[in-house]
C-alpha positions as CSV (number, residue, x, y, z in Angstrom):
1,M,12.6,39.4,140.6
2,P,15.1,42.1,138.8
3,V,12.4,42.6,136.0
4,K,8.9,42.6,136.8
5,L,5.8,42.6,133.9
6,D,2.6,44.9,134.9
7,F,0.4,43.9,131.8
8,R,-2.2,46.3,131.0
9,K,-5.2,45.8,128.7
10,N,-3.4,48.1,126.1
11,G,0.5,47.8,126.9
12,V,2.8,46.9,129.5
13,I,4.7,48.6,132.6
14,L,8.5,46.7,133.1
15,W,9.7,47.3,136.6
16,H,13.0,46.9,136.8
17,E,15.1,47.1,140.5
18,G,18.3,46.2,141.8
19,V,20.8,44.4,139.2
20,I,20.0,43.7,135.9
21,V,22.0,41.2,133.4
22,D,21.1,40.1,130.0
23,A,19.5,37.3,131.1
24,D,17.1,39.4,132.8
25,L,16.2,41.4,129.8
26,I,16.3,38.7,127.4
27,N,14.1,36.5,129.5
28,C,11.6,39.5,129.6
29,Q,11.1,39.9,125.9
30,K,10.4,36.6,125.6
31,E,7.4,36.9,128.4
32,L,6.3,39.8,126.4
33,M,6.2,38.5,123.0
34,S,3.8,35.4,123.9
35,H,1.3,37.7,126.1
36,E,-1.8,38.0,124.6
37,F,-3.5,41.6,125.7
38,E,-6.9,42.2,126.1
39,E,-7.1,45.3,123.4
40,E,-4.6,46.6,121.2
41,F,-0.8,46.9,122.1
42,Q,-0.1,50.1,122.3
43,F,2.6,51.0,124.8
44,Q,5.6,50.2,126.9
45,L,7.2,51.9,129.7
46,I,10.3,50.9,130.7
47,E,11.0,52.0,134.3
48,G,14.4,51.8,135.1
49,T,14.6,54.5,138.4
50,N,15.3,51.7,140.9
51,I,18.4,49.8,138.6
52,E,21.2,49.5,141.1
53,E,23.5,47.9,138.4
54,F,23.0,47.8,134.5
55,N,25.6,44.7,133.6
56,V,23.7,44.3,130.0
57,S,25.7,44.4,126.9
58,A,25.3,46.7,124.0
59,N,24.7,43.1,121.5
60,T,21.9,42.5,124.0
61,M,20.5,45.9,123.4
62,Q,20.6,45.8,119.9
63,G,19.0,42.3,120.0
64,L,15.9,43.4,122.4
65,G,15.4,46.4,119.7
66,S,15.1,44.3,116.4
67,S,12.9,41.9,118.7
68,D,10.7,45.3,119.7
69,S,11.1,46.8,115.7
70,E,9.2,43.1,114.8
71,I,6.9,42.9,117.6
72,K,4.9,45.8,116.4
73,N,1.1,45.6,114.8
74,V,-0.3,47.8,111.8
75,N,-0.8,50.5,114.3
76,K,1.6,52.8,115.8
77,Q,3.2,51.4,119.6
78,Y,5.2,53.3,121.6
79,A,7.5,53.1,124.0
80,V,9.0,55.0,126.9
81,A,12.1,54.2,128.6
82,V,13.3,55.7,132.2
83,A,16.7,56.2,132.1
84,P,18.2,58.1,135.2
85,N,21.7,57.5,134.5
86,D,23.9,58.2,131.6
87,L,24.7,54.5,131.0
88,I,21.5,53.4,131.2
89,F,20.8,56.5,128.7
90,G,23.4,55.4,126.6
91,M,22.7,51.8,126.8
92,G,18.9,53.0,125.8
93,R,19.9,54.8,123.0
94,I,21.6,51.3,121.4
95,W,18.1,49.9,121.8
96,Q,16.0,53.0,120.5
97,A,18.5,52.8,117.4
98,F,17.6,49.6,116.5
99,A,14.0,49.3,117.8
100,E,12.4,52.4,116.3
101,D,10.9,53.3,112.6
102,E,7.3,54.7,111.8
103,L,5.5,52.3,113.7
104,F,7.4,52.0,116.5
105,I,8.0,55.0,118.3
106,S,10.1,55.6,121.5
107,C,11.9,58.2,124.0
108,L,13.9,58.1,126.4
109,V,13.0,60.3,129.7
110,K,14.6,61.0,132.9
111,T,11.6,60.7,135.1
112,F,8.6,58.3,135.7
113,D,6.3,61.4,135.5
114,E,8.0,62.8,132.1
115,A,7.1,58.8,130.6
116,I,3.6,59.2,131.4
117,S,3.3,62.7,130.1
118,W,5.0,61.5,126.3
119,L,2.8,58.8,126.7
120,K,-0.2,61.1,127.2
121,E,1.2,63.6,124.8
122,N,0.8,60.6,122.1
123,G,-2.4,59.5,122.6
124,I,-1.9,57.2,125.0
125,E,-4.0,56.3,128.4
126,I,-2.1,53.3,130.4
127,E,-5.7,50.9,131.0
128,K,-5.6,48.7,134.4
């Protein structure tokens, strides 16, 4: 499975690997939107280090960004994506442009450790 959702009490880690296509991300988003979190949904950590090919359209990234902007709650939600190469980083910027607002704060980083640090800097602890 190219995308595995690792649900935590207060958020989700999305582990990506191999070849990623539009349907993988769309199906992942549907599963995420239907999940009932044990606590307030605070974060998404999108891990892309193990992506071998990223065959996703800009339109899909725009659509995912728009969907993310709709699933936030009344409190801030944080999303950080590990984008280890220029293509994934650029596509992440498209998603970010459509997702981010005052209640949905996002960041693109190059490593998983940077992602964890960014979440911690914003007061988010990843709970089991």
